[in-house]
Steps between C-alpha positions, in 0.01 A plus 500: 500500500414785738451844349410703805129504547391373158428152363404355163321207334579329168206427265562478124266763356530748786744627758392595851716689747405587857591800713452419869325782687384819329697709250705774670321833547765673290377309193131570549353790307328683785764438769814492286451856378608615846815286507843629405588406140814313605303280741239426228782417258662259747169323576422473128842353422478248786155374400588491129825306552336247734215445254750462215688225687173319575400512135836359389466225757143427386593458135815303571718477191205566267449835330120539485360799322137610502394719209157559654434457869271571794600617846320394817595665829350359818539664838451264794409754766426523870407826669453753221543411131683727259281687257529421128735790426736415786505130411571567132772758562655306788555194283631686194862395557391135502346537154805691376712199600309286250612741230859502633509120485378490138175316577306797361607776263294779649234543768294743293161412353632574147455144380672329793302533823156353434350513850603637841300381802519578868362262764470513879483199735453544873732289719464432874844614623733791429781250441302361203503831311658482154464619143512253211559602139431255218595575141324256269534463125170540317590344165738243359776760519731312738794412280806394694823653382349690208659823391322813612450816297747775572399734782274774372371311197141389458444124473282387212184307574 
């Protein structure tokens, strides 16, 4: 299924989605501050919805849920790579889509997000530029179809 310029893969203990190219300037911390709020909002919504559809496609009919997870973001770059702040802020809507889809409860480090890593890989051609985000469970927390705590409540360990 084609979701614009994003693709996905389907492993069991992790979900990887790919954004072809570089995140729009409007979403990047240093550049996006100069963009009109409505343009930033539209770019955020577009990326978030595309990522959400890729996640649903990746999990199929299953309902995985990761209580504790790590996030790996890899920029495949040619020319000039994004700095860490621009890469993290530019891919924020992709991570939010994991929360929207129910794979994670929250992307905060308050007992959920265990590790957040950024990686850069140089590629030979501009057409090979992309950003991959992998959310991987870090414990045996993947319980298909289990009930989740109500929004705003703290899960017990």
